[in-house]
C-alpha positions as CSV (number, residue, x, y, z in Angstrom):
1,M,10.8,-2.3,-38.0
2,T,9.4,-4.4,-35.1
3,C,12.1,-2.9,-32.8
4,N,11.1,0.6,-33.7
5,I,7.4,-0.1,-33.1
6,E,8.3,-1.6,-29.8
7,N,10.4,1.3,-28.6
8,T,7.9,3.9,-29.8
9,Q,5.0,2.2,-28.1
10,F,7.0,1.5,-24.9
11,D,7.8,5.2,-24.7
12,S,4.1,6.1,-25.1
13,A,3.1,3.7,-22.4
14,M,5.9,4.9,-20.1
15,E,4.8,8.5,-20.6
16,L,1.2,7.6,-19.6
17,L,2.4,5.9,-16.4
18,I,4.7,8.8,-15.5
19,T,2.1,11.4,-16.2
20,N,-1.0,9.7,-14.7
21,G,0.5,7.2,-12.3
22,F,-1.8,4.3,-11.6
23,N,-4.6,6.1,-13.4
24,G,-2.7,5.5,-16.6
25,I,-2.3,1.8,-16.3
26,A,-5.3,0.8,-18.4
27,D,-4.0,3.0,-21.3
28,A,-0.5,1.6,-20.8
29,V,-1.8,-1.9,-20.9
30,S,-3.7,-1.2,-24.1
31,I,-0.5,0.2,-25.8
32,L,1.6,-2.7,-24.6
33,M,-0.9,-5.4,-25.6
34,N,-1.6,-3.9,-29.0
35,T,2.1,-3.7,-29.7
36,A,2.6,-7.3,-28.5
37,M,-0.2,-8.5,-30.8
38,Q,1.3,-6.6,-33.8
39,I,4.7,-8.2,-33.2
40,E,3.1,-11.6,-32.8
41,R,1.2,-11.2,-36.1
42,S,4.4,-10.3,-37.9
43,R,6.1,-13.4,-36.6
44,Y,3.1,-15.5,-37.7
45,L,3.2,-13.9,-41.2
46,K,7.0,-14.3,-41.2
47,A,7.2,-10.8,-42.6
48,E,7.2,-7.2,-41.3
49,P,4.5,-4.7,-42.6
50,Y,5.1,-4.0,-46.3
51,E,8.1,-6.4,-46.4
52,R,8.6,-8.6,-49.4
53,T,9.9,-12.0,-48.5
54,E,9.6,-15.6,-49.8
55,Q,8.8,-16.8,-46.3
56,R,5.6,-14.9,-46.0
57,Q,2.7,-17.2,-45.4
58,S,-0.3,-14.8,-45.4
59,Y,-1.2,-11.1,-45.3
60,A,-2.4,-8.6,-42.7
61,N,-6.0,-7.8,-42.8
62,G,-6.6,-4.9,-40.5
63,Y,-7.8,-4.9,-36.9
64,K,-10.8,-5.9,-34.9
65,A,-11.7,-3.6,-32.0
66,K,-12.2,-5.3,-28.6
67,S,-12.8,-3.8,-25.1
68,V,-11.9,-5.8,-22.0
69,K,-12.9,-4.8,-18.5
70,T,-10.0,-5.5,-16.1
71,R,-9.1,-4.5,-12.5
72,V,-7.1,-1.6,-13.9
73,G,-10.0,-0.3,-16.0
74,T,-11.3,-0.9,-19.5
75,V,-8.6,-1.9,-21.9
76,S,-9.2,-0.9,-25.5
77,L,-7.6,-3.4,-27.9
78,A,-7.0,-3.6,-31.6
79,V,-6.8,-7.3,-32.4
80,P,-4.7,-7.9,-35.6
81,Q,-6.4,-9.9,-38.3
82,T,-5.0,-12.0,-41.2
83,R,-6.5,-12.9,-44.6
84,D,-6.3,-16.7,-43.9
85,C,-8.3,-16.1,-40.7
86,E,-5.9,-18.6,-39.0
87,F,-4.2,-16.2,-36.7
88,Y,-5.2,-15.4,-33.1
89,P,-2.7,-13.7,-30.8
90,Q,-1.6,-15.9,-28.0
91,S,-0.5,-12.9,-26.0
92,L,-4.1,-11.8,-25.9
93,E,-5.3,-15.2,-24.9
94,R,-2.8,-15.4,-22.0
95,G,-3.6,-11.8,-21.0
96,L,-7.4,-12.5,-20.8
97,R,-6.8,-15.8,-19.0
98,S,-4.4,-14.2,-16.6
99,E,-5.3,-10.5,-16.4
100,R,-4.1,-10.4,-12.8
101,A,-0.7,-11.7,-13.9
102,L,-0.5,-8.9,-16.5
103,K,-1.1,-6.3,-13.8
104,V,1.5,-7.9,-11.6
105,A,4.0,-7.8,-14.5
106,L,3.4,-4.1,-15.0
107,A,3.7,-3.5,-11.3
108,E,7.1,-5.3,-11.3
109,M,8.3,-3.6,-14.5
110,Y,7.4,0.0,-13.7
111,V,7.2,0.2,-9.9
112,Q,9.3,-2.5,-8.3
113,G,12.2,-2.1,-10.6
114,V,13.2,-5.8,-10.6
115,S,16.2,-7.2,-12.5
116,T,16.4,-6.9,-16.2
117,R,16.5,-10.7,-16.5
118,K,13.2,-11.0,-14.6
119,V,11.6,-8.3,-16.6
120,A,12.6,-9.9,-19.8
121,K,11.2,-13.2,-18.6
122,I,7.8,-11.7,-17.6
123,T,7.4,-9.7,-20.8
124,E,8.4,-12.6,-23.0
125,Q,5.8,-14.8,-21.3
126,L,3.0,-12.2,-21.3
127,C,3.6,-9.8,-24.2
128,G,6.1,-11.5,-26.5
129,F,9.0,-8.9,-26.3
130,E,11.7,-7.7,-23.9
131,I,12.4,-4.4,-22.3
132,S,16.0,-3.2,-22.0
133,S,17.8,-2.4,-18.8
134,S,18.0,1.3,-19.9
135,D,14.2,1.4,-20.3
136,V,13.7,-0.1,-16.8
137,S,16.3,2.3,-15.3
138,R,14.7,5.3,-17.0
139,A,11.2,4.3,-15.8
140,S,12.4,3.7,-12.2
141,K,14.3,7.1,-12.1
142,S,11.3,9.1,-13.2
143,L,9.0,7.3,-10.8
144,D,11.5,7.6,-7.9
145,D,11.8,11.4,-8.4
146,Q,8.0,11.8,-8.2
147,L,7.6,9.6,-5.2
148,Q,10.5,11.2,-3.3
149,S,8.9,14.6,-4.0
150,W,5.7,13.4,-2.5
151,R,7.4,11.9,0.6
152,D,9.2,15.1,1.2
153,R,6.2,17.4,0.6
154,P,5.6,20.1,3.3
155,L,3.0,19.1,6.0
156,G,0.8,21.4,8.1
157,Q,-1.7,21.1,10.9
158,Y,-3.2,17.6,11.6
159,S,-5.4,17.1,14.6
160,Y,-5.0,13.3,14.8
161,V,-2.1,11.2,13.7
162,Y,-2.2,7.4,13.4
163,M,1.1,5.4,13.2
164,D,1.8,1.7,12.7
165,A,4.2,-0.6,10.9
166,R,4.0,-3.7,8.7
167,Y,6.7,-6.0,7.5
168,E,8.0,-7.0,4.0
169,K,10.6,-9.5,3.1
170,V,13.7,-7.8,1.6
171,R,17.1,-9.1,0.5
172,H,19.7,-7.2,2.5
173,N,23.5,-7.9,2.3
174,G,22.7,-11.3,0.8
175,V,20.3,-12.2,3.5
176,I,16.5,-12.2,3.5
177,I,15.1,-10.2,6.4
178,D,11.8,-8.7,7.4
179,C,12.0,-5.0,7.0
180,A,9.6,-2.6,8.8
181,V,7.4,-0.3,6.6
182,L,6.6,2.6,8.9
183,L,3.4,4.5,8.1
184,A,1.7,7.6,9.4
185,I,-1.8,8.9,8.6
186,G,-3.2,12.3,9.6
187,I,-6.6,13.9,9.8
188,N,-6.4,17.4,8.4
189,P,-8.5,20.4,9.4
190,S,-11.2,19.6,6.9
191,G,-11.5,16.1,8.4
192,H,-10.0,14.2,5.4
193,R,-7.4,11.5,5.8
194,E,-4.0,11.8,4.3
195,V,-0.9,9.6,4.4
196,L,1.7,11.8,5.9
197,G,4.8,9.6,5.5
198,V,6.1,6.2,4.6
199,S,9.6,4.7,5.2
200,V,11.3,1.3,5.0
201,K,13.7,0.6,7.8
202,L,15.6,-2.5,9.0
203,S,13.5,-2.7,12.2
204,E,11.1,-0.9,14.5
205,Q,13.9,0.1,16.9
206,E,13.6,3.5,18.5
207,V,16.3,5.0,16.3
208,H,14.3,4.2,13.2
209,W,11.0,5.4,14.6
210,R,12.6,8.6,15.8
211,D,14.1,9.3,12.4
212,F,10.6,8.8,10.9
213,V,8.7,10.9,13.4
214,S,11.4,13.7,13.3
215,N,11.0,13.8,9.6
216,L,7.3,14.4,10.0
217,K,8.0,17.3,12.4
218,D,10.8,18.8,10.2
219,R,8.3,18.8,7.3
220,G,6.0,21.0,9.3
221,L,3.7,18.6,11.2
222,H,2.0,20.6,14.0
223,G,-1.2,21.1,15.9
224,V,-1.5,17.4,16.8
225,K,-4.0,16.7,19.6
226,L,-3.7,13.0,19.8
227,F,-1.5,10.1,18.5
228,I,-3.1,6.7,18.0
229,S,-1.0,3.6,17.8
230,D,-0.1,0.3,19.3
231,A,2.3,0.2,22.3
232,H,5.5,-0.8,20.5
233,G,8.5,0.3,22.6
234,G,10.5,1.9,19.8
235,L,7.5,4.0,18.6
236,K,6.5,5.0,22.2
237,A,10.1,6.3,22.9
238,A,10.3,8.1,19.6
239,R,6.9,9.8,20.0
240,K,7.8,11.0,23.5
241,A,11.2,12.3,22.4
242,V,9.8,14.3,19.4
243,F,6.3,15.2,20.6
244,P,6.6,15.0,24.4
245,T,3.4,17.0,25.2
246,V,1.0,15.3,22.8
247,P,-1.4,12.8,24.4
248,W,-1.4,9.2,23.2
249,Q,-4.3,6.8,22.6
250,R,-3.4,3.1,22.7
251,C,-5.3,1.1,20.2
252,Q,-8.2,-0.5,21.9
253,F,-8.4,-3.4,19.4
254,H,-4.8,-4.4,20.2
255,L,-5.5,-4.0,23.9
256,Q,-8.4,-6.4,23.7
257,Q,-6.1,-8.9,21.9
258,N,-3.2,-8.4,24.4
259,A,-5.6,-9.0,27.4
260,Q,-6.4,-12.5,26.3
261,S,-2.8,-13.6,26.9
262,Y,-3.2,-12.7,30.6
263,V,-6.4,-14.7,31.2
264,P,-5.6,-17.9,33.1
265,K,-8.7,-19.9,32.0
266,R,-10.4,-20.4,28.6
267,S,-13.8,-20.2,30.3
268,M,-13.0,-16.6,31.5
269,K,-11.9,-15.2,28.1
270,S,-15.4,-14.2,26.9
271,D,-16.3,-12.5,30.1
272,V,-13.1,-10.6,30.2
273,A,-13.4,-9.4,26.6
274,G,-17.0,-8.2,27.3
275,R,-16.0,-6.3,30.4
276,I,-13.1,-4.6,28.7
277,R,-15.3,-3.7,25.8
278,A,-17.8,-2.2,28.2
279,I,-15.1,0.0,29.7
280,F,-14.1,1.3,26.3
281,T,-17.6,2.0,25.2
282,A,-18.7,3.7,28.4
283,P,-20.6,7.0,27.9
284,D,-17.9,9.1,29.6
285,N,-14.5,8.9,31.3
286,E,-16.0,8.8,34.8
287,E,-18.1,5.8,34.0
288,A,-15.2,4.1,32.3
289,L,-13.0,4.6,35.4
290,R,-15.8,3.2,37.6
291,L,-16.1,0.1,35.5
292,L,-12.3,-0.3,35.4
293,D,-12.2,-0.3,39.3
294,I,-14.9,-2.9,39.5
295,F,-13.0,-5.0,36.8
296,L,-9.8,-4.9,38.8
297,A,-11.5,-5.8,42.1
298,D,-13.4,-8.7,40.5
299,Y,-10.3,-10.3,39.0
300,K,-7.8,-9.5,41.8
301,D,-7.8,-13.0,43.2
302,S,-8.8,-15.2,40.1
303,A,-6.4,-13.5,37.6
304,P,-3.7,-11.4,39.4
305,E,-1.5,-11.1,36.3
306,L,-4.4,-9.8,34.3
307,V,-5.1,-7.2,37.0
308,A,-1.5,-6.1,37.1
309,W,-1.4,-5.6,33.4
310,A,-4.9,-4.0,33.1
311,E,-4.2,-1.5,35.8
312,E,-1.5,0.1,33.7
313,A,-2.6,-0.8,30.2
314,L,-6.3,-0.1,30.0
315,P,-6.2,3.6,31.0
316,Q,-3.9,4.0,28.0
317,G,-6.9,3.1,25.8
318,M,-9.2,5.6,27.6
319,V,-7.4,8.9,26.5
320,V,-10.0,9.2,23.7
321,F,-12.5,10.4,26.3
322,T,-10.6,13.7,26.4
323,M,-11.4,14.3,22.8
324,P,-14.7,15.5,21.2
325,E,-17.3,12.8,21.7
326,K,-18.3,12.7,18.0
327,H,-14.7,11.6,17.2
328,W,-14.5,8.8,19.7
329,K,-15.5,6.0,17.4
330,R,-12.9,6.9,14.8
331,L,-10.1,7.4,17.4
332,R,-10.5,4.3,19.5
333,T,-8.3,2.1,17.3
334,D,-5.8,2.3,14.5
335,N,-8.0,0.0,12.4
336,M,-7.8,2.5,9.6
337,L,-4.1,1.7,9.3
338,E,-4.8,-2.0,9.4
339,R,-7.1,-1.6,6.4
340,L,-4.4,0.4,4.6
341,N,-1.9,-2.3,5.4
342,K,-4.2,-4.9,3.9
343,E,-4.4,-2.9,0.7
344,I,-0.6,-2.6,0.6
345,L,-0.3,-6.4,1.2
346,R,-2.7,-7.0,-1.7
347,R,-0.3,-5.1,-4.0
348,T,3.0,-6.3,-2.5
349,R,2.3,-10.0,-2.0
350,V,2.8,-10.7,-5.7
351,A,6.4,-9.6,-5.3
352,T,7.1,-12.2,-2.6
353,L,10.6,-10.8,-2.0
354,F,12.0,-7.4,-2.7
355,P,15.6,-7.2,-4.1
356,N,16.4,-4.2,-1.8
357,T,14.8,-1.6,0.5
358,A,14.6,0.9,-2.3
359,S,12.5,-1.4,-4.4
360,C,10.1,-2.0,-1.4
361,L,9.9,1.7,-0.7
362,R,9.1,2.4,-4.3
363,L,6.1,0.1,-4.6
364,V,4.7,0.9,-1.1
365,S,5.0,4.6,-1.8
366,A,3.2,4.3,-5.1
367,V,0.4,2.4,-3.5
368,V,-0.1,4.8,-0.5
369,M,0.3,7.9,-2.6
370,E,-2.6,6.7,-4.8
371,I,-4.8,5.9,-1.8
372,S,-4.0,9.2,-0.1
373,E,-4.9,11.2,-3.1
374,D,-8.3,9.4,-3.3
375,W,-8.8,10.2,0.4
376,I,-8.1,13.9,0.1
377,T,-10.6,14.3,-2.8
378,G,-13.2,11.9,-1.3
379,K,-15.6,12.0,1.7
380,A,-14.3,13.5,5.0
381,Y,-13.4,10.9,7.6
382,L,-14.3,13.1,10.5
383,K,-16.6,16.1,11.0
384,M,-14.2,18.7,12.5
385,T,-16.6,21.7,12.8
386,Q,-18.9,22.1,15.8
């Protein structure tokens, strides 16, 4: 009987997650926790519902409604009662004490696709029952199909495209390595942000970036007026190869950071940072070039390595002046991607180590797909009309 309840309730929870994605997590948590508490009560009573047994030590006495606010939404619970009033579900106590851990367990079970052994350990500790390997496989397959469809969806016109990479630890051929998670965000004609693509590669070498950027083009990406990114060699080469005529804006934030490594004295760092910031925030390109010339002349003798670097690098951060002025503030840096990366990290750091690249791609895709859909239906990031 317990097994049948478990299977039925698990299927219901799984259907919610497949249908509603992360929006269905709260309902799925409710189903799983209610099922866990029912099973725990049966174990306490030493009898299944309506079962006659000499070992029974009390009787079920209905349920008490309880609502709990969590990070995944309000979870509606039906706490099982017993006639002797001695029973309190430990799974609920642990869940309330460690709501974050419960969310992590769900993320691992339904998104990461970890090993059956690890899933069994997690569910035993948090909910009191195991999930079979076939259940995990079925859940992963359904989710993978949905995420792959989203990653392969047709694209269209995007005026601005931001690209960046972050790293996650993944086990590959028996060795733990840092795999590159490649990301691209576009600004569509309505001014809304949208995650255009995500991919997990073994590195940021040109071959991997070119495959990623080519995929964006093959899916219909066009009308790009500006790319915004850091100056990673593999990304630069791939962008030039696939979109050779599209201008590129180097992230001003990263330029500011890179400049500090060329400053010979600590006492000069603050002044150099302020002068570069003044160049980037100039009212127009002409004034920015004037300030750049003065900067190069002033540091020619005291910081020759800084001048040699700045002469080539700083103009790469001034391409934004060729775009509409009202867009400058949003186009100066790829900080938007940095914020997205922080949100990804918040979700992935609980995994610590992914068993393979597919597992990493699954979780990251689920996270950015959810965020992207919120962006599309939310407030516009840029005002595109005149």
